[in-house]
N, C-alpha and C positions, 0 to 999 in steps of 0.2 A: 313801311317796309312789309314784305311778305315773310312771315315767320312760321316755320314748321315746329310743331311740338311733338315729342315722342317720349315713350316710356320703355325702358329696356331692363333686362335681367328679371329676377324673380319679382312677382307682384307683391304688394303689401298695402295695408290700409294707409290712406293719406294721399295716394296718387291722384284720385279723382278731385279731392279738394285743391290740390296743387294745380292740376290742369285748369280747374275752374277759375282759380285766382289769376293765373298767368294770362288766360284768355280774356277775362273781364278787364284786366289792367291794360293789356295790349290794345283792346278795342277803345278803351277810354283815351289812350294816347294817340289814337288815329292809325294804328297798324292793322294788318290783316293776318290773323292767326289761321293756320290750317293744321290738320292732324296727319301724322305719319303713323300708320298702323303697324303693329308688331315690332316695335323698336327699330333698330338699324336695318332690319330686313325690309322695313317700309321704304327706306331710302334706296336700298338695293333694287327693289322691284317697283318703286314708284307707287306705293299703296297709299293714296291720299284720301282723306275723309274731311267732311265739313266740320268746323268748330264754331257753330253759331251760339248765340246767347241762349237760345231755347234748348240746345243740347247740353249745355254745361251748367245751367242755372240750378238744377235740382240734384246734382250729383255729389254734393258735399258730404252726405251721410252714407254714401255707397262705398263698399270695399272694392278691391281690385282696381282695374284701369279700363276705362271706356275705350282706350286706344289699342288695347291688346299689348302683349309683350313677347319678346323672344330673347335668346342669348346669342343672336347672330353677331359675329365679330368680323367685320370686313378687313381687319388688319391681321387676321390669322395667316400664318405662313401657308401658302397654297391658295389663298383667297384673293389673289391679285385681280381677278376678273370682277369680283364683287366690289372691290375698292374702286375700280375704274367705273363701274356702273353707278356707284354712289356719287362720284364727282360729276359724271354726266347728268345725273338726275338733279343735282343742285342747280345746274343751268336750265335743264329742261322744265323743271317745275318753277323756275324763276324765284328761287329762294334767296332772300337777303340774309337770313340767319336761321339757325337751328337752336331750339331750346330743348336740352336733353334732361330728362328726369331719370336718375338712376344711382347706382352705387359705384364701387371702384371700377368695375369693368366697363359699364356704359359710359361713365364720365371719362374713363381713360381713353375710350374711342373718341369722345368729343374733344379731348385735349390734343389728340393726334391730328384730328381734322383741322383744328385751329392752326396748328403748325403748317398745314398744307394750304392755308389761306381761306378756309371756310370759317365764316363768322359763327361762333358757338358760345352759348352760355349754359350753365348747369344748375340743377337743383338736386340737393343731396337726399337720396332715398335709399334706405336699407333697414330692414328689421334687425340686422346684426349690429347696427350702431358702430360700425368699424371704419367709417370714412373719416379721414383726417381733416383737420382745420375747421371742424364744426363740433360743438359740444354734443349735439343730438342730431339724429336723422329721423325724419318722420317714418312711422311704421314700427319703430322700436317700442314705444310706449304701449301700443295696442297689442303687439306680440307678447310682451311681458305680462300684460294684464290677462290675456288668454291663458298663458302658461301657468300663472299663479292660480287661476281658477281651477285648472286641471290638477295642479299639485294639491290644492286644498281637498279636492274630491278624492284623490288617491290616498291622502292621509286618513280619510274616514275608513276606507277599505283596509288599509294597513293596520289601523288601530283595532278594527273589528276582528280581523283574523290573526293579529299579532305577527304580522309579516314585516319584511322590509320591502319597500317598493322603490324602483329606480325609474325616474322620469328622464327621458332623452329629449333634449330640445335642440333647436338649430343653433349654428355658430361654427363657421369653418375655421377661421384662424383666430378669432377673438371670442372671448367667453362672456360678453356683456349680457346676453339673454339668460344664460345659465346663472351668472352671478346675481342679477337682479331678481330672477325667479326664486333662486335659493334663499336669498335674504328675505324677500317678501313672503315666502311660504314657510319660513322657519325650518328649512331643511336641516338634516343632521350632517350632511356633507355636500360639498359642491366640487365638481371636477370641470376644469376649464383648460383650453389648449395652451394657455400661457404658462402653466405649471405642470411639470413632469408628473405623470401618474405614479402615485405611491400607494399601492394596494395595502401594504402592511399598516401604514399610518391610518388610512381610512377604516380598515376593518378593526384595528385596535380601538379606535374611537367608538365604532358601532357596538363592540363588545362591552365597553365601559357604560354605554347607554343602557344596555340590557342589564348589566350588573347592578346599576342603581335603580332598577325597577321600570325603565321605559321599555315596554314590550313590543314596540313597533319602531320602524325607521323610515325615513324618506331621504333619498339621495337624488340630486339633480346633476345630470351630466350633459356637457356640450358634445354634440355629434362630432366635433372636430378634434377631440383629444387624441394624442398619439398613443396607440396601443403597441407596446414593445413587441417586436418580432412579427408584427402583422404583415402579411404579404398583400399589397394592394396593386401588384403588377397587372392583374387581370381585371381590375375594376374599371368600369367605363369612365370617360372624362367628357366634359362639355366643350363648347366651342372656344372657351378661354383656357382650356387645359386643366380645369379643376376636376378632381376626383368626385364622382357621384357618391356623396357621403352616406346616403341611405343604405348602400350595399355593404357597408362595413360592419353593421350589426353591433354598434358600440354599447347600446343599452343592454342588449342580451349578454354580451361579454362581461360587463360589469356585474350584472345580476348573478351570473353563474359563479364568478369569483367570490362574491360576497357570501352566497349560500354555502360554498365549499369551505371558506375560511372562517366564517362566523358561526355556521351551523344552524342557520335560521332560514326557513322557507323565504325565498326572494323572487319577486316577479318584476317585470319591466313593462313600461309603456312608452311608445314612441309617438310624440305629439305630431311630428311631421308638418304637413302643409296646413293643418288646422290653424297654426299660428299665423299664416299668411292672410287668411280671409276674414270676413266680417266687417262690420261698421267700424270706422276709426274712432278712437277715443277723442274727447274734447281737446286734449293736449295735442294730439296728432292733427286734428282738423285745423286748429289755430296755427300750429307751427307750419304745416304745409301751405296754408293760405299766406302767411307772412313771407315765406320763402318764395312762393310763386309771384307775389307782388313785386318783390325785390328783383327777381330774375327779369320780369318784364321791364322794370326800370333800367336794368343793365342793357337790355336791347335798345331801349329808347336813347340811352346815353352812348350807345355804340362802344360800350366797355367790354370788348370781346375777350374770350379766353378766361372768363371769371365764373365763379360759382357763388350763389347766394348761400350764406352761412349764418348760423346762430352762435354767438360767442357772448357768454353772460346772458343778458336779455336783449342784446342788440343784434339786428340783422345787418351783416356786413358782406362785402365782396372779397373773395380770396382767389388767387390764381388756380385754375383747374389743375395745372401741372403739380402744384404743391399739394392739393387735396388728394391726388391719386398716387403720390410718390411712395407713400408707405401707409400701412394700415394702422388705425388707432386701436391699440390693444390695452388690456388691463394693466396698469402700473403695479409693480411688485408690492409697493407700500400699501396700496389699496387692498390687495389680496391678504397681506399680512394682518391688516386691521380687521378684515372680515373674518379671519380665522378665529378671532375671539368669540364669535357667535356660536362656534361648536368646539369649544376647548374643554367643556366640563364632562 
């Protein structure tokens, strides 16, 4: 079979190891892998690239994606022409199947194409770790490792100047990156989208820390938290209708509120796209490789409309439709347990 491989949405470490694994396994099984550049835009415009052994063999340690990525959504209202081009290019490029590497949006498109009769399989990628039906997505471990390193460095400055520092990390609807970063860095408070913002509770705790002699503080905040009364009507959105979160200024807002309420000089840092780049951790390299191998097997078995997933330590297949039906958010009981780490 002639199998197209594409990566969509935001890039993250682990994409190249996954591409490498799926290509090497497809070759072993006697199939012909080709690359589609720039995600679903590649299918719209027929942007094909070679995926030879020589091209993929050495990319396991590289961040980003050799295929490029975009947030193109051929199913967006008004994009009917793009959708028609995609379906025509499936035939024109003689594609027997498409293997899509992505998160909720990219795999949501793959699920819709499957319903239209296109043979698709998926591989779960997102540094947010919010894709359902899988315990972890590759990219998450690396992103958190980068964020914890940044938090550790900020703590040194906070301690030296006796300030409070706020670190804003990525996370649109789910606070997994913020939660793991905050726990790993020993933060004094964590703000996540799943829990309503309570400035009084947070600032009261930061004051207690000062009163018992801790002359600095570290707060980790997810960029996706809801800020009461914030007007986002003029903020730009992407092709999937998501607000561009960097324009909301969450870290700056939280820092100003803390300084005003606690009476301590407070600065903020926005980690931003630094979390997306760099070499993947060993965990992400291995996870991405295992998921890529399983996705290639799904193609060989003609088990369409499925996503390779890790549950426990087993790599299994789950329906794409189930994986993108709802986001995997932080359970309330996990948050309540975590709060014990900053209750003193």
